[in-house]
C-alpha positions in Angstrom: 0.0 0.0 0.0 1.6 3.3 -1.1 0.6 5.2 2.1 1.8 2.6 4.6 4.0 3.7 7.4 5.8 0.5 8.4 7.9 2.1 11.2 5.0 3.2 13.4 2.9 1.1 15.8 0.7 1.6 18.9 2.6 0.3 21.9 1.3 -0.8 25.4 1.6 2.0 28.0 0.8 0.5 31.5 -2.9 0.3 30.8 -3.4 3.9 29.8 -6.4 4.5 27.5 -4.3 5.8 24.8 -0.7 4.4 24.4 1.7 6.5 22.5 2.6 5.9 18.9 6.2 4.8 18.6 8.1 5.7 15.5 11.6 4.7 14.5 13.9 7.7 13.9 13.9 8.3 10.1 13.2 10.9 7.5 9.6 9.6 7.5 9.2 10.5 11.1 9.7 14.2 10.2 6.9 13.8 7.7 4.6 12.4 10.4 5.3 15.3 12.8 4.5 18.0 10.2 1.7 16.4 8.1 -1.8 16.8 9.4 -5.0 15.1 8.3 -8.6 16.5 8.0 -10.6 13.5 9.3 -14.3 13.2 8.7 -16.3 10.6 10.7 -19.8 9.6 9.7 -22.1 7.2 11.4 -24.2 5.0 9.2 -27.9 6.1 8.6 -30.9 4.4 10.2 -31.1 0.7 9.3 -34.1 -1.7 9.3 -35.5 -3.3 12.4 -33.1 -4.9 14.8 -32.7 -8.6 14.5 -32.7 -11.0 17.4 -30.1 -13.2 15.6 -26.7 -11.4 15.8 -25.7 -12.8 12.4 -28.7 -11.2 10.8 -28.1 -8.0 12.8 -24.8 -7.6 10.9 -26.6 -7.8 7.5 -29.2 -5.0 8.0 -29.4 -2.5 5.2 -30.4 1.2 5.4 -34.1 1.9 5.9 -35.9 4.3 3.6 -35.7 7.0 6.3 -32.0 6.2 6.8 -31.3 6.5 3.1 -33.0 9.9 3.1 -30.9 11.0 6.1 -27.7 10.0 4.3 -28.7 11.6 1.0 -29.2 14.8 3.0 -25.7 14.6 4.5 -24.3 13.9 1.1 -26.0 16.9 -0.4 -24.6 19.0 2.4 -21.1 17.8 1.9 -21.3 18.4 -1.9 -22.6 21.9 -1.2 -19.7 22.6 1.0 -17.3 21.5 -1.7 -15.8 18.8 0.5 -13.7 16.2 -1.4 -12.1 13.1 0.0 -8.8 11.4 -0.9 -9.8 8.3 0.9 -13.2 6.9 2.0 -13.1 3.8 4.3 -16.1 2.0 5.6 -17.2 -0.8 7.8 -18.1 -3.7 5.5 -21.6 -4.0 7.1 -24.3 -3.3 4.5 -25.7 -0.2 6.3 -22.3 1.4 6.4 -21.3 0.4 2.9 -24.5 1.8 1.5 -23.9 5.1 3.4 -20.4 5.3 1.9 -21.7 4.7 -1.6 -24.3 7.4 -1.3 -21.7 10.0 -0.1 -19.1 8.9 -2.6 -21.5 9.4 -5.5 -22.6 12.9 -4.3 -19.0 14.2 -3.9 -17.7 12.7 -7.1 -15.3 10.3 -5.3 -13.8 8.2 -8.1 -11.4 6.0 -6.1 -12.1 2.6 -4.5 -14.1 2.7 -1.3 -12.0 0.8 1.2 -13.6 -1.9 3.5 -12.0 -1.9 6.9 -12.8 -4.6 9.4 -11.4 -2.2 12.0 -14.6 -0.2 11.5 -16.9 -3.1 12.4 -18.7 -3.0 15.7 -16.8 -4.3 18.7 -13.3 -4.2 17.1 -12.0 -1.5 19.4 -10.8 2.1 19.0 -7.1 1.5 19.4 -7.2 -1.0 16.6 -9.0 1.5 14.4 -6.6 4.3 15.2 -3.7 2.0 14.6 -5.1 1.2 11.2 -5.7 4.9 10.4 -2.0 5.7 11.0 -1.2 3.9 7.8 -2.8 6.8 6.0 -0.8 9.5 7.8 0.2 11.3 4.6 -3.4 11.6 3.3 -5.0 15.0 3.8 -8.8 14.3 3.6 -10.2 11.1 5.0 -13.8 9.9 5.6 -14.5 7.0 7.9 -18.0 5.4 8.1 -18.8 3.2 11.0 -20.9 2.5 14.1 -21.4 3.5 17.7 -20.0 3.5 20.3 -16.7 3.0 18.6 -16.8 6.2 16.5 -17.5 8.4 19.5 -14.8 6.7 21.5 -12.3 7.3 18.8 -13.3 11.0 18.6 -12.9 11.3 22.3 -9.5 9.6 22.3 -8.2 11.8 19.5 -9.3 15.1 21.1 -8.7 14.3 24.8 -6.7 11.1 25.1 -9.5 9.2 26.9 -13.0 7.8 26.3 -14.9 10.1 28.5 -15.7 13.3 26.6 -19.4 12.6 26.4 -19.3 12.6 22.6 -22.4 11.0 20.9 -22.7 10.7 17.2 -26.3 10.4 16.0 -27.3 8.1 13.2 -26.0 9.9 10.0 -24.2 12.3 12.3 -21.0 13.8 10.9 -17.9 15.0 12.8 -14.8 16.8 11.5 -11.4 16.6 13.2 -8.7 18.9 11.9 -5.0 18.9 12.4 -4.9 15.2 13.1 -1.3 14.0 13.6 0.2 10.6 14.4 3.5 11.5 15.9 4.1 10.5 19.6 0.4 10.5 20.5 -2.2 10.6 17.8 -4.3 13.7 18.4 -6.6 16.2 16.6 -8.9 19.2 17.2 -12.7 18.9 17.1 -13.8 21.3 14.4 -17.5 20.5 14.4 -20.0 17.8 15.1 -23.4 17.9 13.3 -26.7 16.0 13.3 -28.4 15.2 10.0 -31.2 17.7 11.0 -28.7 20.5 11.3 -27.2 19.8 7.9 -30.7 19.6 6.4 -31.5 23.1 7.8 -28.4 24.5 6.0 -29.4 22.9 2.7 -33.1 23.8 3.1 -34.1 20.2 2.7 -37.9 20.0 2.8 -37.7 16.5 4.2 -36.0 17.5 7.4 -37.6 16.7 10.7 -38.7 19.5 13.0 -35.9 20.3 15.4 -37.1 20.7 19.0 -36.0 24.0 20.6 -34.4 22.0 23.4 -32.0 20.1 21.1 
């Protein structure tokens, strides 16, 4: 893989929530310390009814309402002129369908990557470790599930899991200035619900937003 950074890995750190990223001294390390990523994190849209059988749960597709939500997010991204160098998704159907809708709206013409690290239950450290392979890429979109996505956001902005972040279905977050040297970190730029994005795009299908939200 052309963007792989073979000399970096997440190392144990006496049980801390976020062990540091250890890099071998090299010219590449200087790249890691100066290169920053704009990281977009999108939760899949609403899926069909939950299944009692866990194997069937993993195969749920977007519901009609979920598809509408994601299409609204995709229109918002296109209207903002956002473009992605890499789109990676959980291979679960509801996430993959979300990725395909967004990719089509923003004219993404590269391959959508399936990452098992974005599947439910894999763990945030594994996901962040996988993300370090793309440290040279500027604009990255990840599509996955809760609670892993919110935990990853919390880890990157604070170094622990306890920021109280919650990503709604079809909610979108942007982290800027994400770096992977010493300790992976980034800045929370914004976190939006699908309703908030629908208001901006004047989407007539948006749900009414309670004043208390």
